[in-house]
Gaussian input, Z-matrix of N, CA and C with variables (Angstrom, degrees):
# hf/3-21g

backbone

0 1
 N
 C     1     B1
 C     2     B2     1     A1
 N     3     B3     2     A2     1     D1
 C     4     B4     3     A3     2     D2
 C     5     B5     4     A4     3     D3
 N     6     B6     5     A5     4     D4
 C     7     B7     6     A6     5     D5
 C     8     B8     7     A7     6     D6
 N     9     B9     8     A8     7     D7
 C    10    B10     9     A9     8     D8
 C    11    B11    10    A10     9     D9
 N    12    B12    11    A11    10    D10
 C    13    B13    12    A12    11    D11
 C    14    B14    13    A13    12    D12
 N    15    B15    14    A14    13    D13
 C    16    B16    15    A15    14    D14
 C    17    B17    16    A16    15    D15
 N    18    B18    17    A17    16    D16
 C    19    B19    18    A18    17    D17
 C    20    B20    19    A19    18    D18
 N    21    B21    20    A20    19    D19
 C    22    B22    21    A21    20    D20
 C    23    B23    22    A22    21    D21
 N    24    B24    23    A23    22    D22
 C    25    B25    24    A24    23    D23
 C    26    B26    25    A25    24    D24
 N    27    B27    26    A26    25    D25
 C    28    B28    27    A27    26    D26
 C    29    B29    28    A28    27    D27
 N    30    B30    29    A29    28    D28
 C    31    B31    30    A30    29    D29
 C    32    B32    31    A31    30    D30
 N    33    B33    32    A32    31    D31
 C    34    B34    33    A33    32    D32
 C    35    B35    34    A34    33    D33
 N    36    B36    35    A35    34    D34
 C    37    B37    36    A36    35    D35
 C    38    B38    37    A37    36    D36
 N    39    B39    38    A38    37    D37
 C    40    B40    39    A39    38    D38
 C    41    B41    40    A40    39    D39
 N    42    B42    41    A41    40    D40
 C    43    B43    42    A42    41    D41
 C    44    B44    43    A43    42    D42
 N    45    B45    44    A44    43    D43
 C    46    B46    45    A45    44    D44
 C    47    B47    46    A46    45    D45
 N    48    B48    47    A47    46    D46
 C    49    B49    48    A48    47    D47
 C    50    B50    49    A49    48    D48
 N    51    B51    50    A50    49    D49
 C    52    B52    51    A51    50    D50
 C    53    B53    52    A52    51    D51
 N    54    B54    53    A53    52    D52
 C    55    B55    54    A54    53    D53
 C    56    B56    55    A55    54    D54
 N    57    B57    56    A56    55    D55
 C    58    B58    57    A57    56    D56
 C    59    B59    58    A58    57    D57
 N    60    B60    59    A59    58    D58
 C    61    B61    60    A60    59    D59
 C    62    B62    61    A61    60    D60
 N    63    B63    62    A62    61    D61
 C    64    B64    63    A63    62    D62
 C    65    B65    64    A64    63    D63
 N    66    B66    65    A65    64    D64
 C    67    B67    66    A66    65    D65
 C    68    B68    67    A67    66    D66
 N    69    B69    68    A68    67    D67
 C    70    B70    69    A69    68    D68
 C    71    B71    70    A70    69    D69
 N    72    B72    71    A71    70    D70
 C    73    B73    72    A72    71    D71
 C    74    B74    73    A73    72    D72
 N    75    B75    74    A74    73    D73
 C    76    B76    75    A75    74    D74
 C    77    B77    76    A76    75    D75
 N    78    B78    77    A77    76    D76
 C    79    B79    78    A78    77    D77
 C    80    B80    79    A79    78    D78
 N    81    B81    80    A80    79    D79
 C    82    B82    81    A81    80    D80
 C    83    B83    82    A82    81    D81
 N    84    B84    83    A83    82    D82
 C    85    B85    84    A84    83    D83
 C    86    B86    85    A85    84    D84
 N    87    B87    86    A86    85    D85
 C    88    B88    87    A87    86    D86
 C    89    B89    88    A88    87    D87
 N    90    B90    89    A89    88    D88
 C    91    B91    90    A90    89    D89
 C    92    B92    91    A91    90    D90
 N    93    B93    92    A92    91    D91
 C    94    B94    93    A93    92    D92
 C    95    B95    94    A94    93    D93
 N    96    B96    95    A95    94    D94
 C    97    B97    96    A96    95    D95
 C    98    B98    97    A97    96    D96
 N    99    B99    98    A98    97    D97
 C   100   B100    99    A99    98    D98
 C   101   B101   100   A100    99    D99
 N   102   B102   101   A101   100   D100
 C   103   B103   102   A102   101   D101
 C   104   B104   103   A103   102   D102
 N   105   B105   104   A104   103   D103
 C   106   B106   105   A105   104   D104
 C   107   B107   106   A106   105   D105
 N   108   B108   107   A107   106   D106
 C   109   B109   108   A108   107   D107
 C   110   B110   109   A109   108   D108
 N   111   B111   110   A110   109   D109
 C   112   B112   111   A111   110   D110
 C   113   B113   112   A112   111   D111
 N   114   B114   113   A113   112   D112
 C   115   B115   114   A114   113   D113
 C   116   B116   115   A115   114   D114
 N   117   B117   116   A116   115   D115
 C   118   B118   117   A117   116   D116
 C   119   B119   118   A118   117   D117
 N   120   B120   119   A119   118   D118
 C   121   B121   120   A120   119   D119
 C   122   B122   121   A121   120   D120
 N   123   B123   122   A122   121   D121
 C   124   B124   123   A123   122   D122
 C   125   B125   124   A124   123   D123
 N   126   B126   125   A125   124   D124
 C   127   B127   126   A126   125   D125
 C   128   B128   127   A127   126   D126
 N   129   B129   128   A128   127   D127
 C   130   B130   129   A129   128   D128
 C   131   B131   130   A130   129   D129
 N   132   B132   131   A131   130   D130
 C   133   B133   132   A132   131   D131
 C   134   B134   133   A133   132   D132
 N   135   B135   134   A134   133   D133
 C   136   B136   135   A135   134   D134
 C   137   B137   136   A136   135   D135
 N   138   B138   137   A137   136   D136
 C   139   B139   138   A138   137   D137
 C   140   B140   139   A139   138   D138
 N   141   B141   140   A140   139   D139
 C   142   B142   141   A141   140   D140
 C   143   B143   142   A142   141   D141
 N   144   B144   143   A143   142   D142
 C   145   B145   144   A144   143   D143
 C   146   B146   145   A145   144   D144
 N   147   B147   146   A146   145   D145
 C   148   B148   147   A147   146   D146
 C   149   B149   148   A148   147   D147
 N   150   B150   149   A149   148   D148
 C   151   B151   150   A150   149   D149
 C   152   B152   151   A151   150   D150
 N   153   B153   152   A152   151   D151
 C   154   B154   153   A153   152   D152
 C   155   B155   154   A154   153   D153
 N   156   B156   155   A155   154   D154
 C   157   B157   156   A156   155   D155
 C   158   B158   157   A157   156   D156
 N   159   B159   158   A158   157   D157
 C   160   B160   159   A159   158   D158
 C   161   B161   160   A160   159   D159
 N   162   B162   161   A161   160   D160
 C   163   B163   162   A162   161   D161
 C   164   B164   163   A163   162   D162
 N   165   B165   164   A164   163   D163
 C   166   B166   165   A165   164   D164
 C   167   B167   166   A166   165   D165
 N   168   B168   167   A167   166   D166
 C   169   B169   168   A168   167   D167
 C   170   B170   169   A169   168   D168
 N   171   B171   170   A170   169   D169
 C   172   B172   171   A171   170   D170
 C   173   B173   172   A172   171   D171
 N   174   B174   173   A173   172   D172
 C   175   B175   174   A174   173   D173
 C   176   B176   175   A175   174   D174
 N   177   B177   176   A176   175   D175
 C   178   B178   177   A177   176   D176
 C   179   B179   178   A178   177   D177
 N   180   B180   179   A179   178   D178
 C   181   B181   180   A180   179   D179
 C   182   B182   181   A181   180   D180
 N   183   B183   182   A182   181   D181
 C   184   B184   183   A183   182   D182
 C   185   B185   184   A184   183   D183
 N   186   B186   185   A185   184   D184
 C   187   B187   186   A186   185   D185
 C   188   B188   187   A187   186   D186
 N   189   B189   188   A188   187   D187
 C   190   B190   189   A189   188   D188
 C   191   B191   190   A190   189   D189
 N   192   B192   191   A191   190   D190
 C   193   B193   192   A192   191   D191
 C   194   B194   193   A193   192   D192
 N   195   B195   194   A194   193   D193
 C   196   B196   195   A195   194   D194
 C   197   B197   196   A196   195   D195
 N   198   B198   197   A197   196   D196
 C   199   B199   198   A198   197   D197
 C   200   B200   199   A199   198   D198
 N   201   B201   200   A200   199   D199
 C   202   B202   201   A201   200   D200
 C   203   B203   202   A202   201   D201
 N   204   B204   203   A203   202   D202
 C   205   B205   204   A204   203   D203
 C   206   B206   205   A205   204   D204
 N   207   B207   206   A206   205   D205
 C   208   B208   207   A207   206   D206
 C   209   B209   208   A208   207   D207
 N   210   B210   209   A209   208   D208
 C   211   B211   210   A210   209   D209
 C   212   B212   211   A211   210   D210
 N   213   B213   212   A212   211   D211
 C   214   B214   213   A213   212   D212
 C   215   B215   214   A214   213   D213
 N   216   B216   215   A215   214   D214
 C   217   B217   216   A216   215   D215
 C   218   B218   217   A217   216   D216
 N   219   B219   218   A218   217   D217
 C   220   B220   219   A219   218   D218
 C   221   B221   220   A220   219   D219
 N   222   B222   221   A221   220   D220
 C   223   B223   222   A222   221   D221
 C   224   B224   223   A223   222   D222
 N   225   B225   224   A224   223   D223
 C   226   B226   225   A225   224   D224
 C   227   B227   226   A226   225   D225
 N   228   B228   227   A227   226   D226
 C   229   B229   228   A228   227   D227
 C   230   B230   229   A229   228   D228
 N   231   B231   230   A230   229   D229
 C   232   B232   231   A231   230   D230
 C   233   B233   232   A232   231   D231
 N   234   B234   233   A233   232   D232
 C   235   B235   234   A234   233   D233
 C   236   B236   235   A235   234   D234
 N   237   B237   236   A236   235   D235
 C   238   B238   237   A237   236   D236
 C   239   B239   238   A238   237   D237
 N   240   B240   239   A239   238   D238
 C   241   B241   240   A240   239   D239
 C   242   B242   241   A241   240   D240
 N   243   B243   242   A242   241   D241
 C   244   B244   243   A243   242   D242
 C   245   B245   244   A244   243   D243
 N   246   B246   245   A245   244   D244
 C   247   B247   246   A246   245   D245
 C   248   B248   247   A247   246   D246
 N   249   B249   248   A248   247   D247
 C   250   B250   249   A249   248   D248
 C   251   B251   250   A250   249   D249
 N   252   B252   251   A251   250   D250
 C   253   B253   252   A252   251   D251
 C   254   B254   253   A253   252   D252
 N   255   B255   254   A254   253   D253
 C   256   B256   255   A255   254   D254
 C   257   B257   256   A256   255   D255
 N   258   B258   257   A257   256   D256
 C   259   B259   258   A258   257   D257
 C   260   B260   259   A259   258   D258
 N   261   B261   260   A260   259   D259
 C   262   B262   261   A261   260   D260
 C   263   B263   262   A262   261   D261
 N   264   B264   263   A263   262   D262
 C   265   B265   264   A264   263   D263
 C   266   B266   265   A265   264   D264
 N   267   B267   266   A266   265   D265
 C   268   B268   267   A267   266   D266
 C   269   B269   268   A268   267   D267
 N   270   B270   269   A269   268   D268
 C   271   B271   270   A270   269   D269
 C   272   B272   271   A271   270   D270
 N   273   B273   272   A272   271   D271
 C   274   B274   273   A273   272   D272
 C   275   B275   274   A274   273   D273
 N   276   B276   275   A275   274   D274
 C   277   B277   276   A276   275   D275
 C   278   B278   277   A277   276   D276
 N   279   B279   278   A278   277   D277
 C   280   B280   279   A279   278   D278
 C   281   B281   280   A280   279   D279
 N   282   B282   281   A281   280   D280
 C   283   B283   282   A282   281   D281
 C   284   B284   283   A283   282   D282
 N   285   B285   284   A284   283   D283
 C   286   B286   285   A285   284   D284
 C   287   B287   286   A286   285   D285
 N   288   B288   287   A287   286   D286
 C   289   B289   288   A288   287   D287
 C   290   B290   289   A289   288   D288
 N   291   B291   290   A290   289   D289
 C   292   B292   291   A291   290   D290
 C   293   B293   292   A292   291   D291
 N   294   B294   293   A293   292   D292
 C   295   B295   294   A294   293   D293
 C   296   B296   295   A295   294   D294
 N   297   B297   296   A296   295   D295
 C   298   B298   297   A297   296   D296
 C   299   B299   298   A298   297   D297
 N   300   B300   299   A299   298   D298
 C   301   B301   300   A300   299   D299
 C   302   B302   301   A301   300   D300
 N   303   B303   302   A302   301   D301
 C   304   B304   303   A303   302   D302
 C   305   B305   304   A304   303   D303
 N   306   B306   305   A305   304   D304
 C   307   B307   306   A306   305   D305
 C   308   B308   307   A307   306   D306
 N   309   B309   308   A308   307   D307
 C   310   B310   309   A309   308   D308
 C   311   B311   310   A310   309   D309
 N   312   B312   311   A311   310   D310
 C   313   B313   312   A312   311   D311
 C   314   B314   313   A313   312   D312
 N   315   B315   314   A314   313   D313
 C   316   B316   315   A315   314   D314
 C   317   B317   316   A316   315   D315
 N   318   B318   317   A317   316   D316
 C   319   B319   318   A318   317   D317
 C   320   B320   319   A319   318   D318
 N   321   B321   320   A320   319   D319
 C   322   B322   321   A321   320   D320
 C   323   B323   322   A322   321   D321

   B1=1.4542
   B2=1.5277
   B3=1.3584
   B4=1.4708
   B5=1.5196
   B6=1.3241
   B7=1.4664
   B8=1.5245
   B9=1.3137
   B10=1.4598
   B11=1.5256
   B12=1.3234
   B13=1.4615
   B14=1.5212
   B15=1.3334
   B16=1.4645
   B17=1.5273
   B18=1.3288
   B19=1.4663
   B20=1.5238
   B21=1.3048
   B22=1.4681
   B23=1.5220
   B24=1.3227
   B25=1.4636
   B26=1.5217
   B27=1.3228
   B28=1.4701
   B29=1.5187
   B30=1.3078
   B31=1.4636
   B32=1.5193
   B33=1.3165
   B34=1.4578
   B35=1.5224
   B36=1.3123
   B37=1.4606
   B38=1.5170
   B39=1.3228
   B40=1.4647
   B41=1.5287
   B42=1.3365
   B43=1.4709
   B44=1.5277
   B45=1.3225
   B46=1.4594
   B47=1.5158
   B48=1.3185
   B49=1.4635
   B50=1.5178
   B51=1.3400
   B52=1.4604
   B53=1.5216
   B54=1.3205
   B55=1.4635
   B56=1.5137
   B57=1.3330
   B58=1.4656
   B59=1.5198
   B60=1.3297
   B61=1.4562
   B62=1.5166
   B63=1.3370
   B64=1.4576
   B65=1.5196
   B66=1.3104
   B67=1.4558
   B68=1.5223
   B69=1.3302
   B70=1.4539
   B71=1.5209
   B72=1.3504
   B73=1.4571
   B74=1.5228
   B75=1.3252
   B76=1.4565
   B77=1.5186
   B78=1.3245
   B79=1.4569
   B80=1.5191
   B81=1.3167
   B82=1.4565
   B83=1.5200
   B84=1.3169
   B85=1.4610
   B86=1.5156
   B87=1.3312
   B88=1.4516
   B89=1.5269
   B90=1.3565
   B91=1.4703
   B92=1.5183
   B93=1.3274
   B94=1.4487
   B95=1.5203
   B96=1.3185
   B97=1.4563
   B98=1.5224
   B99=1.3103
   B100=1.4557
   B101=1.5198
   B102=1.3235
   B103=1.4571
   B104=1.5115
   B105=1.3123
   B106=1.4567
   B107=1.5287
   B108=1.3211
   B109=1.4545
   B110=1.5239
   B111=1.3039
   B112=1.4609
   B113=1.5253
   B114=1.3313
   B115=1.4642
   B116=1.5300
   B117=1.3112
   B118=1.4667
   B119=1.5085
   B120=1.3061
   B121=1.4674
   B122=1.5214
   B123=1.3201
   B124=1.4663
   B125=1.5306
   B126=1.3265
   B127=1.4603
   B128=1.5260
   B129=1.3257
   B130=1.4646
   B131=1.5208
   B132=1.3267
   B133=1.4595
   B134=1.5274
   B135=1.3106
   B136=1.4564
   B137=1.5281
   B138=1.3197
   B139=1.4670
   B140=1.5264
   B141=1.3060
   B142=1.4682
   B143=1.5255
   B144=1.3113
   B145=1.4608
   B146=1.5244
   B147=1.3276
   B148=1.4632
   B149=1.5308
   B150=1.3381
   B151=1.4650
   B152=1.5310
   B153=1.3219
   B154=1.4707
   B155=1.5137
   B156=1.3192
   B157=1.4603
   B158=1.5138
   B159=1.3115
   B160=1.4614
   B161=1.5257
   B162=1.3321
   B163=1.4629
   B164=1.5257
   B165=1.3352
   B166=1.4628
   B167=1.5273
   B168=1.3153
   B169=1.4563
   B170=1.5294
   B171=1.2994
   B172=1.4651
   B173=1.5238
   B174=1.3249
   B175=1.4683
   B176=1.5257
   B177=1.3176
   B178=1.4697
   B179=1.5184
   B180=1.3219
   B181=1.4647
   B182=1.5311
   B183=1.3270
   B184=1.4633
   B185=1.5295
   B186=1.3120
   B187=1.4624
   B188=1.5228
   B189=1.3182
   B190=1.4556
   B191=1.5209
   B192=1.3222
   B193=1.4590
   B194=1.5230
   B195=1.3324
   B196=1.4622
   B197=1.5278
   B198=1.3055
   B199=1.4546
   B200=1.5270
   B201=1.3284
   B202=1.4687
   B203=1.5209
   B204=1.3398
   B205=1.4628
   B206=1.5301
   B207=1.3263
   B208=1.4658
   B209=1.5336
   B210=1.3312
   B211=1.4671
   B212=1.5261
   B213=1.3150
   B214=1.4693
   B215=1.5196
   B216=1.3317
   B217=1.4576
   B218=1.5206
   B219=1.3177
   B220=1.4688
   B221=1.5341
   B222=1.3203
   B223=1.4685
   B224=1.5275
   B225=1.3379
   B226=1.4709
   B227=1.5260
   B228=1.3303
   B229=1.4679
   B230=1.5273
   B231=1.3091
   B232=1.4616
   B233=1.5263
   B234=1.3183
   B235=1.4617
   B236=1.5295
   B237=1.3332
   B238=1.4693
   B239=1.5245
   B240=1.3196
   B241=1.4644
   B242=1.5186
   B243=1.3342
   B244=1.4742
   B245=1.5299
   B246=1.3315
   B247=1.4651
   B248=1.5224
   B249=1.3251
   B250=1.4601
   B251=1.5199
   B252=1.3281
   B253=1.4677
   B254=1.5150
   B255=1.3183
   B256=1.4543
   B257=1.5302
   B258=1.3248
   B259=1.4617
   B260=1.5290
   B261=1.3281
   B262=1.4664
   B263=1.5279
   B264=1.3250
   B265=1.4589
   B266=1.5260
   B267=1.3425
   B268=1.4685
   B269=1.5281
   B270=1.3245
   B271=1.4627
   B272=1.5309
   B273=1.3062
   B274=1.4555
   B275=1.5310
   B276=1.3272
   B277=1.4677
   B278=1.5219
   B279=1.3181
   B280=1.4672
   B281=1.5236
   B282=1.3322
   B283=1.4681
   B284=1.5186
   B285=1.3329
   B286=1.4621
   B287=1.5257
   B288=1.3298
   B289=1.4712
   B290=1.5253
   B291=1.3210
   B292=1.4525
   B293=1.5241
   B294=1.3219
   B295=1.4624
   B296=1.5291
   B297=1.3242
   B298=1.4593
   B299=1.5251
   B300=1.3495
   B301=1.4605
   B302=1.5275
   B303=1.3294
   B304=1.4546
   B305=1.5218
   B306=1.2832
   B307=1.4741
   B308=1.5311
   B309=1.3350
   B310=1.4615
   B311=1.5250
   B312=1.3057
   B313=1.4697
   B314=1.5202
   B315=1.3325
   B316=1.4533
   B317=1.5175
   B318=1.3232
   B319=1.4596
   B320=1.5083
   B321=1.3026
   B322=1.4667
   B323=1.4943
   A1=110.94
   A2=116.07
   A3=119.31
   A4=110.79
   A5=115.87
   A6=120.08
   A7=110.55
   A8=117.09
   A9=121.37
   A10=111.13
   A11=117.24
   A12=120.76
   A13=111.13
   A14=116.30
   A15=120.37
   A16=110.90
   A17=116.81
   A18=121.13
   A19=110.03
   A20=117.30
   A21=121.40
   A22=110.58
   A23=116.08
   A24=120.15
   A25=111.02
   A26=116.85
   A27=120.86
   A28=111.61
   A29=116.12
   A30=119.48
   A31=111.97
   A32=116.39
   A33=120.10
   A34=111.95
   A35=117.57
   A36=121.46
   A37=112.50
   A38=118.56
   A39=120.95
   A40=112.51
   A41=120.48
   A42=118.71
   A43=112.18
   A44=116.85
   A45=119.57
   A46=111.42
   A47=116.64
   A48=120.28
   A49=110.45
   A50=117.03
   A51=120.15
   A52=111.18
   A53=117.35
   A54=121.11
   A55=110.55
   A56=116.85
   A57=120.36
   A58=110.78
   A59=116.74
   A60=120.63
   A61=110.89
   A62=116.84
   A63=121.10
   A64=111.01
   A65=116.68
   A66=120.83
   A67=110.13
   A68=117.92
   A69=119.88
   A70=112.29
   A71=117.27
   A72=120.02
   A73=111.50
   A74=117.25
   A75=121.12
   A76=108.16
   A77=115.45
   A78=120.16
   A79=109.80
   A80=116.94
   A81=118.41
   A82=110.28
   A83=116.29
   A84=121.19
   A85=111.96
   A86=118.30
   A87=119.80
   A88=112.49
   A89=117.23
   A90=120.21
   A91=111.77
   A92=118.12
   A93=121.50
   A94=109.12
   A95=115.63
   A96=120.26
   A97=110.86
   A98=115.77
   A99=119.98
   A100=112.26
   A101=117.80
   A102=119.04
   A103=109.61
   A104=115.86
   A105=121.30
   A106=110.76
   A107=117.92
   A108=121.73
   A109=113.75
   A110=118.50
   A111=122.17
   A112=115.00
   A113=121.24
   A114=118.66
   A115=112.35
   A116=117.09
   A117=120.70
   A118=112.05
   A119=116.13
   A120=120.38
   A121=110.28
   A122=117.24
   A123=121.22
   A124=111.16
   A125=117.31
   A126=120.82
   A127=110.65
   A128=116.18
   A129=121.84
   A130=110.60
   A131=116.19
   A132=119.95
   A133=111.75
   A134=116.46
   A135=119.95
   A136=111.91
   A137=118.21
   A138=120.73
   A139=114.20
   A140=117.46
   A141=120.63
   A142=113.54
   A143=116.96
   A144=119.54
   A145=112.40
   A146=118.23
   A147=119.34
   A148=110.39
   A149=117.26
   A150=121.28
   A151=113.05
   A152=116.98
   A153=119.57
   A154=110.86
   A155=114.50
   A156=120.99
   A157=110.19
   A158=116.57
   A159=121.01
   A160=112.86
   A161=117.81
   A162=120.00
   A163=112.69
   A164=117.76
   A165=119.31
   A166=111.62
   A167=117.29
   A168=121.02
   A169=111.91
   A170=116.03
   A171=119.53
   A172=113.94
   A173=118.18
   A174=119.49
   A175=109.77
   A176=115.26
   A177=119.90
   A178=113.35
   A179=117.60
   A180=120.66
   A181=111.99
   A182=116.31
   A183=119.35
   A184=110.64
   A185=114.46
   A186=121.13
   A187=113.63
   A188=117.41
   A189=120.28
   A190=109.66
   A191=115.14
   A192=120.65
   A193=112.91
   A194=116.55
   A195=119.91
   A196=108.83
   A197=115.93
   A198=121.17
   A199=110.56
   A200=117.32
   A201=120.16
   A202=111.77
   A203=117.57
   A204=119.32
   A205=110.61
   A206=117.01
   A207=120.68
   A208=110.45
   A209=116.66
   A210=120.59
   A211=110.99
   A212=116.40
   A213=120.70
   A214=111.48
   A215=116.71
   A216=120.07
   A217=111.44
   A218=117.40
   A219=120.35
   A220=109.34
   A221=117.57
   A222=121.19
   A223=111.00
   A224=117.27
   A225=120.58
   A226=110.83
   A227=115.86
   A228=119.41
   A229=111.00
   A230=117.26
   A231=121.28
   A232=109.58
   A233=116.68
   A234=120.84
   A235=111.34
   A236=117.04
   A237=120.78
   A238=112.87
   A239=116.96
   A240=120.21
   A241=112.21
   A242=115.46
   A243=121.59
   A244=110.81
   A245=114.78
   A246=120.02
   A247=111.62
   A248=116.99
   A249=120.27
   A250=113.84
   A251=116.14
   A252=118.97
   A253=111.09
   A254=115.19
   A255=122.31
   A256=108.37
   A257=116.65
   A258=121.18
   A259=112.57
   A260=116.83
   A261=119.04
   A262=111.41
   A263=117.59
   A264=120.52
   A265=111.31
   A266=116.89
   A267=119.84
   A268=110.09
   A269=116.03
   A270=120.08
   A271=110.67
   A272=116.82
   A273=121.51
   A274=111.21
   A275=117.24
   A276=121.09
   A277=110.03
   A278=116.73
   A279=120.61
   A280=110.32
   A281=117.24
   A282=120.72
   A283=111.29
   A284=117.22
   A285=120.57
   A286=110.52
   A287=116.68
   A288=119.95
   A289=111.31
   A290=116.45
   A291=119.71
   A292=111.25
   A293=117.07
   A294=121.21
   A295=111.62
   A296=116.86
   A297=121.20
   A298=114.42
   A299=117.21
   A300=119.21
   A301=114.97
   A302=117.69
   A303=119.74
   A304=114.52
   A305=117.73
   A306=123.50
   A307=112.88
   A308=115.82
   A309=119.49
   A310=107.96
   A311=115.41
   A312=119.10
   A313=109.00
   A314=114.77
   A315=119.88
   A316=109.16
   A317=114.19
   A318=118.41
   A319=108.51
   A320=115.85
   A321=120.23
   A322=112.25
   D1=-42.22
   D2=179.01
   D3=-62.05
   D4=-38.69
   D5=179.59
   D6=-63.57
   D7=-41.94
   D8=179.33
   D9=-63.91
   D10=-40.30
   D11=177.03
   D12=-64.84
   D13=-40.65
   D14=179.62
   D15=-64.20
   D16=-45.11
   D17=179.30
   D18=-62.59
   D19=-43.26
   D20=178.47
   D21=-61.46
   D22=-44.28
   D23=177.98
   D24=-59.62
   D25=-45.75
   D26=-179.44
   D27=-61.82
   D28=-42.24
   D29=179.73
   D30=-65.46
   D31=-36.42
   D32=179.69
   D33=-79.07
   D34=-31.36
   D35=-175.70
   D36=-78.12
   D37=-29.41
   D38=-176.15
   D39=-59.40
   D40=-49.55
   D41=177.87
   D42=-62.43
   D43=-35.33
   D44=178.08
   D45=-66.40
   D46=-40.41
   D47=178.79
   D48=-65.32
   D49=-41.62
   D50=178.57
   D51=-64.37
   D52=-39.72
   D53=178.63
   D54=-65.64
   D55=-42.12
   D56=178.75
   D57=-64.83
   D58=-37.54
   D59=178.54
   D60=-63.82
   D61=-42.00
   D62=179.27
   D63=-63.61
   D64=-41.94
   D65=-179.08
   D66=-68.26
   D67=-39.79
   D68=-177.77
   D69=-71.17
   D70=-19.21
   D71=179.19
   D72=-71.97
   D73=-22.56
   D74=178.07
   D75=-88.70
   D76=119.01
   D77=-177.52
   D78=-98.62
   D79=133.59
   D80=175.36
   D81=-66.25
   D82=151.16
   D83=-176.14
   D84=-55.67
   D85=-37.21
   D86=-177.37
   D87=-71.16
   D88=-17.50
   D89=-179.73
   D90=-83.42
   D91=-16.36
   D92=-179.02
   D93=-79.03
   D94=133.24
   D95=-178.30
   D96=-64.82
   D97=147.42
   D98=179.65
   D99=-97.09
   D100=-1.05
   D101=178.94
   D102=-73.71
   D103=155.05
   D104=-177.37
   D105=-67.61
   D106=-35.48
   D107=-173.50
   D108=-83.96
   D109=-39.15
   D110=-167.69
   D111=-56.44
   D112=-49.20
   D113=-179.15
   D114=-63.02
   D115=-43.32
   D116=179.59
   D117=-65.28
   D118=-38.01
   D119=179.20
   D120=-64.59
   D121=-45.56
   D122=-179.85
   D123=-63.65
   D124=-44.19
   D125=178.34
   D126=-63.01
   D127=-42.01
   D128=178.62
   D129=-60.24
   D130=-47.81
   D131=-178.03
   D132=-63.82
   D133=-33.01
   D134=-178.49
   D135=-74.91
   D136=-42.46
   D137=-172.52
   D138=-102.81
   D139=-44.47
   D140=-169.49
   D141=-77.84
   D142=-37.53
   D143=-174.63
   D144=-74.18
   D145=-5.83
   D146=173.93
   D147=-74.13
   D148=-20.65
   D149=179.96
   D150=-103.89
   D151=-34.41
   D152=-175.54
   D153=-157.03
   D154=163.96
   D155=175.08
   D156=-98.17
   D157=-168.68
   D158=-176.58
   D159=-74.85
   D160=-4.69
   D161=-179.16
   D162=-60.69
   D163=-27.51
   D164=179.51
   D165=-70.18
   D166=-21.42
   D167=-179.65
   D168=-88.17
   D169=-23.58
   D170=-172.90
   D171=-109.15
   D172=-4.67
   D173=-178.73
   D174=-67.64
   D175=153.23
   D176=-176.48
   D177=-65.76
   D178=-33.84
   D179=-178.26
   D180=-99.48
   D181=36.90
   D182=-177.18
   D183=-61.44
   D184=148.40
   D185=-173.52
   D186=-81.27
   D187=-25.88
   D188=-177.94
   D189=-78.55
   D190=119.90
   D191=-179.28
   D192=-119.71
   D193=-0.61
   D194=179.72
   D195=-157.04
   D196=164.19
   D197=177.55
   D198=-63.47
   D199=-37.76
   D200=178.28
   D201=-63.82
   D202=-40.12
   D203=178.71
   D204=-68.45
   D205=-33.70
   D206=176.56
   D207=-65.71
   D208=-44.63
   D209=177.76
   D210=-59.23
   D211=-43.18
   D212=179.29
   D213=-64.02
   D214=-40.58
   D215=-179.88
   D216=-67.10
   D217=-40.30
   D218=177.44
   D219=-61.51
   D220=-40.35
   D221=177.60
   D222=-64.00
   D223=-41.69
   D224=177.86
   D225=-63.36
   D226=-44.50
   D227=179.89
   D228=-64.85
   D229=-37.58
   D230=176.57
   D231=-58.57
   D232=-45.45
   D233=179.92
   D234=-68.68
   D235=-44.60
   D236=-176.42
   D237=-67.22
   D238=-36.39
   D239=-179.38
   D240=-88.76
   D241=-8.54
   D242=-176.60
   D243=57.10
   D244=39.44
   D245=179.73
   D246=-66.07
   D247=-29.21
   D248=177.18
   D249=76.86
   D250=26.58
   D251=-179.10
   D252=-72.35
   D253=144.65
   D254=171.56
   D255=-83.53
   D256=171.00
   D257=-177.63
   D258=-55.91
   D259=-42.04
   D260=-179.02
   D261=-67.47
   D262=-31.43
   D263=177.34
   D264=-72.36
   D265=-39.48
   D266=175.76
   D267=-63.13
   D268=-39.76
   D269=177.49
   D270=-63.68
   D271=-39.42
   D272=179.39
   D273=-64.56
   D274=-42.00
   D275=177.34
   D276=-66.82
   D277=-42.22
   D278=177.38
   D279=-59.68
   D280=-45.07
   D281=178.68
   D282=-62.54
   D283=-41.79
   D284=178.29
   D285=-60.55
   D286=-48.61
   D287=-178.98
   D288=-64.19
   D289=-41.57
   D290=-179.88
   D291=-65.68
   D292=-45.20
   D293=-179.72
   D294=-66.19
   D295=-34.60
   D296=-174.85
   D297=-87.21
   D298=-33.64
   D299=-170.75
   D300=-127.46
   D301=-44.16
   D302=-167.83
   D303=-91.86
   D304=-43.81
   D305=179.33
   D306=61.37
   D307=39.50
   D308=172.81
   D309=-71.20
   D310=147.72
   D311=178.67
   D312=-70.91
   D313=135.72
   D314=178.69
   D315=-108.28
   D316=149.51
   D317=176.52
   D318=-87.65
   D319=137.36
   D320=-177.96
   D321=-108.54

């Protein structure tokens, strides 16, 4: 009888857990950090570090030689990883990488 109750609970709880997970994935605007680095850093950690570590940014023969090439690479990685970032999110990741590793001059 206990086993039947446990199985029933699991079957009923799974859709609820999935629904709660979907709801928790949507962040209210006030919960998003307003700092320039934080959103890009979080997006980077979620998508980029599954393929590589920071060694690609710090190696001597790194491929990124300009802010434009960095922007293009972030767009390619977004497409290749299917991260689904919008333009503002790609810009945020680009800013995080530039501020943290590359230090290319930006136009203001």
